[in-house]
N, C-alpha and C positions, 0 to 999 in steps of 0.2 A: 485687500486683506489676504494674508497667506493662510493656507490650510495645511493641516498636518498630513504628512505623506501617508499613503495607504500602506498598510502592513503587507508584507509578502505572503503569498499563499504557499504552504508546504503540505504535500501529500506524504504522510508517513505510513508506509506499509509495514505492519508488524508481522514478522514471519510466523508461520504456523508452528515452528519449532519452539516458540515462546509459550505455547498453550499450556505447558506444565511447568513453566519456569517462573520463579518468584519475581524476576525482573519485569514480567508483564504488568503487574499492578503498579510498579514504580513508573514505567513508561506512560501508562494510561493517566495516572495522577499528575505526572509532570506535564504532559501534553494538555490536559484539561485546565491546568493552572497557568501555564506559560502564556504570556501576552506579547511576545516578541514577534509573533507571526500568527496567521490564521491557519490552524492545523486541521486536517481531516485525516482520519485513520482509515486505511484500507486493511482489512483482515486477511491473513493468509488462509490456507485450507486446514493445515495442521492434521490432527488425527482424523478429522472428518473427510478430508480429501484422500487420506491414506486408505480409509475404508472403501472409497470409490475404486481406487486402484486395485485393491484386493478383490472386490466384486467383479470388476471388468476382467481380471485375470481368470476368475472362476467361471464367468458366464460368457465371456468373449463378445460382449456387445460393442458397438462401434465407439470410436473416439468422439464422435459428435454427441452421443448420448452421455459418455463419460464426462465431456466438457460441461454439459448442462448440469450434471450432478455435482461436479467440482465447484461450479458457481454457487450452487446451493450450499456446498460445504463451507465456502467462504462466508455465506450468510449466517450459518450456524455458529461459526467462530465469532462473527460480528455480534450476534445476540449474546454470546457468552461474555464478550467484552463489555457490552452495555450492562450485563448483570454484575460485572466486577466493579466498574467505575460508574458511580451515580451521576457524575457530571457529563456523561456521554449520552448521545441520542442517535438512534438508527435513522438513516436517510437513504432514500432510493433515487433522488433526483438532485440536480444542481440547485434548483430553487429551494429545496428543503435544506441542503447544506448551508446556503446563504442565510436562511431563516435562523438556523441553529447558531451560526456565528453571531448574528444580531442579538441573540439572547445570551451570548458569552458562554455558550456550552460547546462541547466537543462533538463534532459530527463523526459518525461511523458509517461509512458507505456500505450499503447493501447493493451489490452490483447487478442482481438478477434482471431488474427492469431495463436498465440501459444496455446491458450486454445482449439482451434479447433483440434489441433494435439494431445493434451494431452489425455492419456487413464487412468491416475491415479485417478483424482478427480471425485467424484460423481456429477452427474447433478441434484442436489437438492438444496433446500434452506438451507441445513446444510452447504453448501459450498458458502460463500459470498466473498466479496473482501478481508476480513481478510486472509482467507486461500489461496486465489489467490495471494495475496501479499507475503505470506510465500513461495509459489511455486516459485515466481520469486527470492526471496532472496536465496533460496536453489540453483537455477540455476546459480546465480551470485556469490555464496559463500559469501553472504552478511549478515549483521545484519538487523533486522526488527524492525521498530518503527511504532506503530499504534497510530495515533493522533486522540483522541476522544474528544467529547464535553460533555459527561455525567460525573457525579461524579465518581471518582475512589477510590478504597480502598487505605489505607496508603502504602501498599506494593503490587502493582499490578504486581506480578511476577509469579503467579500461573495460568497457562492457564486454568486448569480444573475449578478452582474457578471463573475465569473470564467468562468462558462459562456458568457456572451455573447461573451467575448473569446477563446473557444476554449482557455482554459488548463485547465479541467476539463471533464468530460463533461456532456452535457445533462441526465442524470438525477440528478446529484449534488445540486443545490439542493433538489429536492423530497424526496429521501431524507433529507437532513440536517434539513429542517424537520419531518419526522415522527419522527425519532429523537433529535434534539438531540445528536448526536455533535459534540464540540468539535473544530473544524478549524483547522489552521494550514498555510498553503502557504509553502514555504521554497525559496529559490534554492539550487542545488547548491553555491555558493561561500559560503554563510552558515550554517555550523554553529552559530554562537553563537545564532541564532534558535531552534534546536531546544532549546538549553540553557534559554533564557528561557521557552519553552513548557512544558517539564517543571517549572520552578519554579512557573509558574502552576497547573499541574495539582496539584501538591503543596499549594498554598494552598486549592484547592477541596475537597481531601479532608477 
């Protein structure tokens, strides 16, 4: 007896620049309702991470301390996301993410617990929510979609070029080269590009 193919897993990192953008609610509602893949949201840092940068500039504490605070900033944005979208559930582990999928809800990853255990990623500003989202995608054997509000090049597929342009963080190109996580960078107004990416992921399966 044949079984239905397993849905692809897609990590959707919603950039912190969406924190004050009306498109944030659209993305959350669409991801919560979409059944073409198993989605998990990774929140950016947004204004919460910017507050960390300002505080570090003022008080000159270490990048390691700032990194821990920036992870907490991602969690603050994540809690805000869960307050906006009733179909989303905060998750701190892979097991919790899988449970939320089984209940047909949208997991929102709170990275503090797993990042505290990680020994791979540098504790500097070179590693932001972009590379942290890639870390989760690698752990889940998932594809990675970064949703950005800035202008993107016509073919946003070269991580090194994106890093040079400041569109993604400096650590992402090297991390992707080691892990082969499939990347798509999408503008916040182009939902259709996510649909196309999911179709390509299904063809790879």
